[in-house]
C-alpha positions in Angstrom: -18.6 11.5 27.8 -16.8 14.3 25.8 -18.2 12.9 22.5 -21.8 13.7 23.4 -21.4 17.5 23.2 -19.5 17.0 19.9 -22.3 14.9 18.3 -25.0 17.2 19.7 -23.3 20.3 18.2 -22.7 18.4 14.9 -26.4 17.5 14.6 -27.4 21.0 15.4 -25.1 22.5 12.8 -26.2 19.9 10.2 -29.8 20.7 10.9 -29.1 24.4 10.5 -27.4 24.0 7.2 -30.1 21.8 5.9 -32.8 24.3 6.8 -31.0 27.1 5.1 -30.7 25.2 1.8 -34.4 25.2 1.1 -34.7 28.9 1.7 -32.3 29.8 -1.1 -34.7 28.4 -3.7 -37.5 30.6 -2.4 -35.2 33.6 -2.4 -34.2 32.9 -6.0 -37.9 32.7 -6.9 -38.6 36.0 -5.2 -35.6 37.7 -6.8 -36.7 36.6 -10.3 -40.3 37.9 -9.7 -39.0 41.2 -8.2 -36.9 41.8 -11.2 -39.8 41.2 -13.5 -38.4 38.0 -15.0 -41.7 36.2 -14.8 -40.9 33.7 -17.6 -37.7 32.6 -15.8 -39.6 32.5 -12.5 -42.1 30.1 -14.0 -39.3 27.9 -15.4 -37.6 28.0 -12.0 -40.8 27.0 -10.2 -41.5 24.2 -12.6 -38.0 22.8 -12.1 -38.5 22.7 -8.3 -41.8 20.7 -8.5 -41.5 17.2 -7.2 -43.4 15.2 -9.8 -43.2 12.0 -7.7 -45.1 13.6 -4.8 -48.5 11.8 -4.5 -49.7 13.9 -1.5 -51.2 16.7 -3.7 
């Protein structure tokens, strides 16, 4: 019974870390644009595009 809280907290922490990883890419994009590095911002955005995504 003691393992249930451990696994629950582990899953919550894992979910939290996963959610934060996507945000850093957007923050990098915002930083590049705010600094006026538009060419680098375009390259950064193009590198993040999922070319195998058929939903768009």
